[in-house]
N, C-alpha and C positions, 0 to 999 in steps of 0.2 A: 646492617651486617658487619662493619666494621669494628662495632663494638662489642658484638658477639664475638667477635673471632681472637679479639683479643681479649676474651674474659672479663670484660666488663660487665656493667649491668645495661639490660636492654629494657627501656620502660614500655613493658608488653606483659600482659598474665600470662602470654606462653610465645613462643615463637619454634618454628622450626625453619633454620634458614641454611645448612648444609655450608660446606667448605667454597671460599672462593678463593682462585687464583690471582683478579688483578679486576681494578674496579677503575671504568672508564667514564669521564664524562663529558660532553658536549653542550654548554650550558653558554648563555650570553652572548650579547650581540657588539664586536666590534673589530673596526677594519686596523689594519699594520699600514699606517701611512709611510714609514720610511723605507718598508718596502716594497711598499707600492701595490700591497694588497688589499682589496677589497672586503666588507664583512662578507658577502659569500665565498668569498675565495678563502680566508681565513677560516668559515665554517667548513669547507669541504675538506680544506686541507686536514683539520682535525679530524671530521669523520672519516678521511683515507685512513688517517694512522691507527686509528681504533679500529674500522674493519681490516686492517692488515695485520693485525699485532693479538685479537683476542684467540682466546678457546674456549669450550665447551662449557669451562667452570667461571668464565667472566661472568664479570656485573655491567650493564652499559647503564645508563642515563642519558639521554638524547633529547634535548629540549626543543623545540620547532624548527625542526631540520624543513629547509629550501625556502627558509622565510624572505632570504635575500636578496630574490630573482625574481621573474614573471610569475605570475599566479600557478599556470601550467606548465610551465618548468621545474617549480619546488614542488609542485604537486606529484608530478612524474619521479620525479627522484628519491620523494620521502616514500613514495609507494613501493619504488623498485629498492631501496634499502629494507624495508620491512620483510616483504618476499624473499629478499635474499636472506637476512635473520631464520625463515621461518624454512626456507630450503634446502640449507649448507646442514648435512646430517653431520659435517663436525665442528658446525660453528652455530648451533641451536640454544644461545646464550640466554640469560634472565636479562629483558630489555626493561625498561619502564621508556615509553614512546611519548611526549607531550606534544600535541599537535591543533593546530586550528584547524586544520584541513579536514572536512566533514565526511568528504568521501571515504577517508582512510578507515573511518569508525563500519565500514562493511565489510572490511579484511576478517572480522570476525567470524563471518557465514562462510569463507573459504578454509582459515584455520583456525581448528579445533584450540588451539593454543595460545589463543590471543584474546584477551577479554577488556572490555570496554568498561573504563571508570572515569566520572564527572566529578566535579567542584559542585556539592550543594548549593542551588541559589533560592531565595525566598523572593519572589517578584510579586508587588503589590503597588497598583496606584502609579504605573508606570516609574518606581523605582525598584532599584534590588537590593539586597542584601547577602553578602558571601556569608556563608553558613560556616566554611572551615571546615566541613565535614566530605568524607571521600564515598561517593556511594556508586552503586553498578548501573550501568547503562551509557549513552553518550546525551551528550549537549544535543538541544535542539536550536542553540545559535550562541554565539560567543560573546555577546552583551558588549560589542566596542564600544557604542554609542553611551554606552550605560558609566562605562569606567570613562569615557572621555569628560562627563558632564561632574561627574565626581571631583575630576580633576581641573575642574574650572574652565572648560573650553567654553567661549561664547554663545549665548542660547541660538544667534545668528546661525551660528554654523551647525550647531547640532542640527537645526531643524530644519535645514537644506539637506544634512546627512541620512535623516531620516527618510525623506523623499526620496533620494537618489539610492536607497538601500532597499526602500520600496521596489523602485523601477527596477534595479537589477534581480531582485528576488522574482519579480513576475515574470512568467516564461512569458517569451516574446512569439508571438504568430508571423507564421510565414505568412506576410502580406502579397508574393507575388502566387500565392497557391491558391488563393483563395478571391473570389468574384462575390460584392457586396451584391444581394440582389436589389433590383429596383424595386419591389415590389415587397418588400420588407417592413415592417412596421413593427417597431420595438417599443415598445411602452416603459418610460421611465417615471411613471407617476407616483411610482411606491420611493422612487430613490428622490424625486423632488418634495414630497413630504417628509422622507427623513430629513434635508436639507432645510426645508422649512423648522424644523421642531429642533434643530439644534439650538441650546439655550449658551450662548457664546459668551454670555457676560459673567458665567461660571464656569468656564472650560479653561483649563490651562494651554498653551500655543502648541503642546506635546500634545494633549487631548484632541484638539481640533485636526492636527496631521492626524493623528491616528485613525479618526471618527472616519478621515475623507480619503483614507488609503483603502480603508474597509469595504466603502462605497464603492471606490473603482474595483476592487476585486468583485466584487457582487454584480458590475454588470462587464 
């Protein structure tokens, strides 16, 4: 946008951009120790400045809004900001909003001008390759544990994280509303056979964890 507006070369076959009066960015994570401001406070200060000073001809880049506080607080603030952007007739500016809150990807069903884009990833044998391409649609998961593995986090930590992730992602059954039947006879023979058939000597620790998690989900 900036290169086109100053008359410079734009690395594209063609581009229809239009005029922009201001460019705002909220990127990165840093606190302000000298002023006693946490990372989240700095993020909110900068976001507030953007929302109070933009116009319908502005361009803003917002990266991971809401990450510096609890999950539900952060999600609520990020969701509300997106709705504010789309409901204010005088401030329907162009926005690139990067987030790991998967719940926000549902907003395109409510607002026709919201488009979901994701970074293409090739996943094979529990390893990933980032393809450095942007494609339409929303990502199914965040690949955080894979990135941690690439960074060199110890395998013991990764295995525990895998188990915990499965726990968090599995819907919890309200035990207080369900009484187990004394006459229920559950057949686990298929699961037992699958456990017996595991080739442990030719499986990696991650393979074992994934296999066990799949069995747990099946019962």
